C-alpha positions in Angstrom: -6.3 72.8 -16.7 -8.0 71.6 -19.9 -8.8 74.2 -23.1 -11.1 74.1 -25.9 -9.6 76.6 -28.1 -6.3 76.8 -29.5 -4.8 80.7 -30.4 -1.9 79.2 -32.6 1.1 80.8 -33.9 1.9 80.4 -37.6 5.7 80.2 -39.2 7.4 78.0 -37.0 4.6 76.7 -35.1 1.7 76.0 -37.2 3.6 75.6 -40.6 7.2 74.6 -40.6 8.6 77.7 -42.6 12.3 77.7 -41.0 14.3 75.1 -42.5 13.8 76.9 -45.8 14.2 80.0 -44.7 17.3 79.0 -43.0 18.7 77.6 -46.6 17.5 80.6 -48.4 19.6 83.3 -46.1 22.6 80.8 -45.9 22.3 80.5 -49.6 22.9 84.4 -49.8 26.1 84.3 -47.6 27.3 81.3 -49.7 26.9 83.1 -53.0 29.0 86.1 -51.6 32.0 83.3 -51.0 31.3 83.0 -47.6 30.7 79.1 -45.6 27.5 79.6 -43.6 26.5 76.7 -41.2 22.2 76.6 -41.5 22.5 75.3 -38.2 24.0 78.6 -37.0 21.4 80.5 -39.3 18.9 78.8 -37.4 20.0 79.6 -34.1 19.9 83.1 -35.5 16.1 82.9 -37.3 14.6 81.4 -34.1 15.1 85.0 -32.4 13.6 86.8 -35.7 14.1 86.4 -39.3 14.4 90.3 -39.2 17.2 90.4 -36.7 18.8 87.2 -38.3 18.8 89.3 -41.7 20.6 92.3 -40.0 23.4 90.5 -38.3 24.3 88.3 -41.5 24.4 91.5 -43.7 26.5 93.2 -41.1 28.8 90.0 -40.2 29.2 89.0 -44.2 28.8 92.7 -45.8 26.0 91.6 -47.7 23.7 94.0 -49.0 20.7 93.9 -46.8 18.6 93.9 -50.0 20.1 90.6 -51.2 18.5 89.1 -48.1 15.3 91.1 -49.0 14.6 90.1 -52.1 15.8 86.0 -51.6 13.2 85.9 -48.7 10.8 87.6 -50.9 10.8 85.1 -53.5 10.8 82.6 -51.0 7.6 83.5 -49.7 6.0 83.9 -53.3 7.3 80.6 -53.9 5.0 79.0 -51.1 2.2 79.8 -53.1 3.1 77.0 -55.3 5.4 74.7 -53.2 4.3 75.4 -49.6 6.4 74.2 -46.5 4.9 71.4 -44.7 2.7 71.8 -42.1 4.3 70.9 -38.7 3.7 67.2 -37.5 0.9 66.8 -35.5 -0.8 70.0 -36.5 -3.6 68.4 -38.5 -4.1 66.1 -35.6 -4.6 68.8 -32.9 -6.7 71.2 -35.4 -8.9 68.2 -35.8 -9.6 67.3 -32.1 -10.3 71.0 -31.5 -13.1 71.0 -34.0 -14.2 67.8 -32.8 -14.7 69.2 -29.4 -16.5 72.4 -30.6 -13.5 74.5 -29.9 -11.7 77.6 -32.6 -8.6 77.2 -34.2 -7.4 80.7 -34.5 -4.1 82.1 -36.2 -2.5 85.3 -34.4 0.6 86.2 -36.4 3.1 88.6 -37.1 2.9 87.8 -40.9 1.1 89.9 -43.4 -2.1 89.1 -44.4 -1.4 88.5 -47.5 1.6 85.9 -47.0 -0.6 84.4 -44.2 -3.9 83.7 -46.1 -1.5 82.7 -49.2 0.0 79.8 -46.4 -3.1 78.6 -45.4 -4.5 78.1 -48.8 -1.4 76.5 -50.0 -1.4 74.0 -47.2 -4.7 73.4 -47.4 -5.4 74.4 -43.5 -9.1 75.7 -42.5 -8.7 77.8 -39.4 -11.8 79.8 -37.7 -10.1 83.4 -38.1 -6.8 84.8 -38.8 -5.8 88.2 -37.1 -2.7 90.1 -38.2 -0.7 93.5 -37.7 -2.3 94.9 -41.2 -5.6 94.5 -39.4 -4.9 97.6 -37.6 -2.8 95.8 -34.6 0.7 96.1 -33.2 2.8 93.1 -33.6 3.6 90.7 -30.8 5.0 90.8 -28.1 2.1 93.4 -27.8 -1.0 91.5 -26.9 -3.5 93.3 -28.8 -4.2 90.7 -31.3 -4.9 88.2 -28.5 -7.2 90.7 -26.8 -9.1 91.0 -30.1 -9.3 87.5 -30.6 -11.0 87.1 -27.1 -13.4 89.9 -27.9 -14.0 88.9 -31.2 -15.2 85.4 -30.6 -16.4 85.9 -27.0 -13.9 83.7 -25.6 -12.8 83.0 -21.6 -9.0 83.2 -21.6 -8.8 80.4 -19.3 -10.8 78.1 -21.9 -8.1 78.9 -24.5 -4.3 77.9 -25.1 -2.0 80.0 -27.0 0.8 78.1 -29.3 3.9 79.7 -30.4 7.5 78.9 -31.2 9.2 82.2 -29.5 9.3 84.0 -26.2 7.0 87.0 -27.6 4.1 84.6 -28.2 4.3 83.8 -24.3 4.8 87.3 -23.7 1.9 88.6 -25.7 -0.7 85.9 -24.9 -0.1 85.8 -20.9 -0.9 89.4 -20.6 -4.5 88.7 -21.4 -4.6 85.6 -19.3 -4.0 83.0 -22.2 -1.7 80.2 -21.1 1.1 79.6 -23.6 3.1 76.5 -24.8 6.4 76.8 -27.0 7.0 74.7 -29.7 11.0 74.2 -29.8 13.0 72.8 -32.5 15.0 70.0 -30.8 18.9 71.7 -30.4 17.8 75.4 -30.4 16.5 76.1 -27.2 14.2 79.3 -27.0 14.9 82.0 -24.5 12.3 82.7 -21.9 9.9 80.8 -19.4 6.8 78.9 -20.0 6.2 75.2 -20.6 8.2 73.6 -23.4 7.0 70.9 -26.3 8.8 69.4 -28.8 5.7 67.7 -30.7 2.5 68.9 -31.0 0.8 66.0 -30.5 1.3 66.4 -26.7 -1.4 69.3 -26.9 -4.2 66.7 -27.4 -4.0 65.7 -23.7 -4.2 69.3 -22.9 -7.6 69.7 -24.7 -10.8 68.9 -23.2 -12.9 66.0 -25.3 
């Protein structure tokens, strides 16, 4: 089935935020004198950054606040030195725009952080919906339902793209198919179609 509009997750899907997050959390552990492989941290953050911080804090007896401060500092730095846009994302966005579709972001990130990332990377999206707009976080489907209602979209004409199982759980509850972007070597738990290159989406988009 061909699609016209894409509903994007942000971190780890549209923008490659994870490597800098992994380095930052590993550095907090290292500063306390413990060796920490970034690849191990990466497997934790792909589940959820909050749970990764909880696990690292407990495992190495590092105060949770040290991770929170380091992560907050990293997010502020993105306004000046943003993480890269995910390979292939700009091409897919441009193709959707050419055929008259919409590129919409649905993210669990707060609006200030999400807006700062879009501005810093120069990505122009048609809409942005966050929990701060009054919606519960994914995997609740409310933000996806709001996209459909706000833009009068048929779920069969949309494709959700994310990097975690919660993206598929949330979108598919309102009838939107989901494709998961995996980091090679870090499988995502859960069902659904997997890709490792966003450019593969172009064949799925009407044109």
